[in-house]
C-alpha positions in Angstrom: 6.8 -4.1 -9.7 6.6 -7.1 -12.6 9.7 -7.7 -14.6 10.6 -9.1 -17.5 12.4 -12.3 -18.7 12.4 -14.7 -20.4 12.0 -18.5 -19.7 13.7 -21.1 -21.7 11.5 -24.0 -22.3 11.8 -27.3 -24.8 10.2 -25.1 -27.7 12.3 -22.5 -27.0 12.1 -19.1 -25.9 9.0 -18.3 -23.1 7.9 -14.8 -22.4 7.9 -14.4 -18.8 7.0 -11.5 -16.0 8.5 -12.2 -12.0 7.0 -10.6 -9.2 9.2 -9.8 -6.3 7.8 -10.9 -2.7 6.3 -8.2 -0.5 8.1 -8.3 3.3 10.0 -11.8 4.1 9.6 -14.5 0.9 7.3 -17.4 2.0 8.0 -19.6 -0.9 7.3 -19.4 -5.1 3.9 -19.3 -7.3 3.2 -19.9 -10.8 0.3 -18.9 -12.4 -1.0 -20.0 -15.8 -3.0 -18.6 -18.3 -6.6 -19.6 -19.9 -6.5 -21.1 -23.4 -4.4 -20.4 -26.2 -6.4 -20.4 -29.1 -9.0 -18.7 -26.9 -7.4 -15.5 -26.2 -5.6 -16.2 -22.8 -2.1 -14.6 -21.8 -0.3 -13.5 -19.1 -2.2 -10.6 -18.8 -5.6 -12.1 -18.4 -7.2 -9.8 -15.6 -7.3 -12.8 -13.2 -4.0 -14.4 -13.8 -2.5 -10.2 -13.3 -5.1 -10.0 -10.0 -3.5 -13.5 -8.8 -0.2 -12.8 -9.3 0.0 -9.7 -7.9 -2.0 -10.7 -4.5 0.4 -13.5 -4.6 3.4 -11.4 -4.0 1.3 -9.2 -1.4 1.4 -12.7 0.1 5.0 -13.1 0.5 5.4 -15.1 -3.0 8.2 -14.7 -5.3 5.6 -15.4 -8.4 6.2 -16.1 -12.1 3.5 -15.8 -14.9 4.2 -16.6 -18.9 2.8 -17.1 -21.9 2.6 -20.5 -23.1 4.3 -21.6 -26.4 2.6 -19.8 -29.3 1.5 -16.9 -27.3 2.8 -13.6 -27.5 6.2 -13.4 -28.1 6.7 -17.3 -26.8 8.4 -19.6 -29.6 7.1 -22.6 -30.9 2.9 -23.4 -31.3 0.4 -24.7 -29.2 0.7 -28.5 -28.3 -3.1 -29.2 -27.0 -1.7 -28.8 -23.4 1.2 -31.5 -24.1 4.0 -29.3 -24.6 2.5 -26.6 -22.1 3.3 -28.8 -19.2 6.6 -28.8 -20.0 6.3 -24.9 -20.5 4.9 -25.1 -17.0 7.9 -27.0 -15.7 10.1 -24.4 -16.7 8.7 -22.1 -15.3 8.8 -24.3 -11.8 12.8 -24.6 -12.8 13.1 -21.1 -12.7 11.8 -21.1 -9.0 13.9 -23.6 -8.1 17.0 -22.0 -9.1 15.9 -18.5 -7.5 16.0 -20.6 -4.1 11.9 -19.7 -4.1 10.3 -23.5 -2.4 8.1 -24.6 -1.1 5.8 -23.8 -4.3 2.6 -23.3 -5.1 1.3 -24.5 -8.6 -1.3 -22.4 -9.8 -3.4 -21.2 -13.1 -6.6 -20.2 -14.6 -9.0 -22.7 -16.1 -6.7 -24.0 -19.1 -3.7 -22.8 -16.6 -5.2 -24.6 -14.1 -5.2 -28.0 -15.8 -1.3 -27.4 -16.6 -0.4 -26.7 -12.8 -3.0 -29.2 -12.1 -1.5 -31.8 -14.3 2.3 -31.0 -13.4 2.1 -29.6 -9.7 0.2 -33.4 -8.8 3.3 -35.1 -9.1 6.0 -32.8 -8.7 7.7 -32.8 -5.4 8.6 -29.1 -5.7 5.2 -27.9 -4.9 3.3 -28.2 -2.2 -0.2 -27.2 -2.9 -2.4 -26.9 -6.2 -4.9 -24.3 -7.2 -7.4 -24.1 -10.3 -9.2 -20.7 -10.6 -12.6 -21.7 -13.3 -11.8 -25.5 -13.1 -12.9 -26.3 -17.1 -14.8 -29.3 -15.1 -17.3 -30.0 -18.1 -14.5 -30.3 -20.9 -11.7 -31.9 -18.8 -12.1 -34.9 -17.2 -10.4 -35.0 -13.3 -9.9 -38.4 -12.9 -6.5 -37.9 -13.0 -6.7 -36.4 -9.7 -8.4 -39.1 -7.7 -5.4 -40.2 -6.1 -4.2 -36.3 -5.1 -3.0 -36.1 -1.5 -2.1 -32.4 -1.5 -4.1 -29.4 -0.8 -5.8 -28.6 -3.8 -8.0 -25.2 -3.6 -10.4 -24.6 -6.5 -11.8 -21.1 -7.0 -15.1 -21.3 -9.2 -17.6 -18.6 -10.2 -21.3 -19.5 -9.0 -22.2 -19.4 -12.3 -19.5 -20.7 -14.3 -21.1 -22.5 -17.2 -17.8 -24.6 -17.8 -18.2 -26.5 -14.5 -20.9 -25.1 -11.6 -19.6 -25.7 -7.8 -21.9 -28.0 -7.1 -20.1 -30.4 -9.8 -17.0 -29.7 -8.7 -17.6 -30.8 -5.3 -19.6 -33.9 -6.6 -16.3 -34.6 -8.4 -13.7 -33.7 -6.1 -15.2 -33.3 -2.9 -13.8 -37.1 -1.5 -10.2 -36.0 -2.0 -8.6 -35.4 0.9 -7.7 -32.2 1.0 -9.5 -30.1 -0.9 -11.0 -27.0 -0.6 -14.2 -25.4 -2.8 -14.0 -21.5 -3.0 -17.2 -20.3 -4.4 -17.6 -16.5 -5.6 -21.1 -15.7 -5.9 -22.7 -13.9 -9.3 -20.2 -14.4 -11.3 -19.3 -16.5 -14.6 -16.0 -18.1 -15.6 -13.8 -15.0 -16.1 -15.2 -13.7 -12.4 -16.1 -10.5 -14.2 -15.8 -7.7 -11.3 -14.5 -10.0 -8.5 -11.3 -10.9 -9.4 -9.8 -9.4 -6.9 -11.9 -11.5 -4.0 -11.0 -14.6 -6.3 -7.4 -13.5 -5.9 -7.5 -13.0 -2.4 -8.7 -16.7 -2.0 -5.7 -17.9 -3.9 -3.3 -15.7 -1.8 -4.6 -16.6 1.7 -5.0 -20.8 0.9 -1.6 -20.2 -0.7 0.4 -18.7 2.4 -1.5 -20.7 4.9 0.0 -23.7 3.1 3.5 -23.0 2.2 3.9 -22.1 5.7 2.9 -25.3 7.0 5.0 -27.0 4.0 8.0 -24.9 5.3 7.3 -25.3 9.0 7.2 -29.6 8.2 10.7 -29.2 6.5 9.4 -29.6 2.6 
């Protein structure tokens, strides 16, 4: 069951929800939502489904509304301050003892997860769902050494799977999971996308825990 609480970010209160892990906790996960100016919230279907799947896989999960969304304080900052919002969620998981952590998000939230999680030592693996490759330059990932999963709809207008593979396929620990027959919002197949997120996240969290991370 989801539990509402407040994160305290640099712009003020952030409306958040946590999911308790089912069974033994294997780590923590943050799931960021799509673009705040295009209707994205922590209740977006794929964000909700991913949070539930991760909890079922043993993660303590945090999802939240970025600044200016819902009851969260502040105003949209074009992806700059939103990275600090994401870090506030990581701080919450650290305080609760949930490690290792997977940084995850959908579309805009996925970009925030990658930008923050790439260099954050608390994060063992990265997940971008519906990576908007035609909007965001992925060159910042060129030195990525962490396990990275991209879950992409076969017909995503913001980045075809072949483009994702071309741009990121050379990374050491990159994995692409394509969901057939869907676009950016995984219409009717959000559960399938979430299952891929949970399987990848659990596998790498267990590996990180086993290595002492």
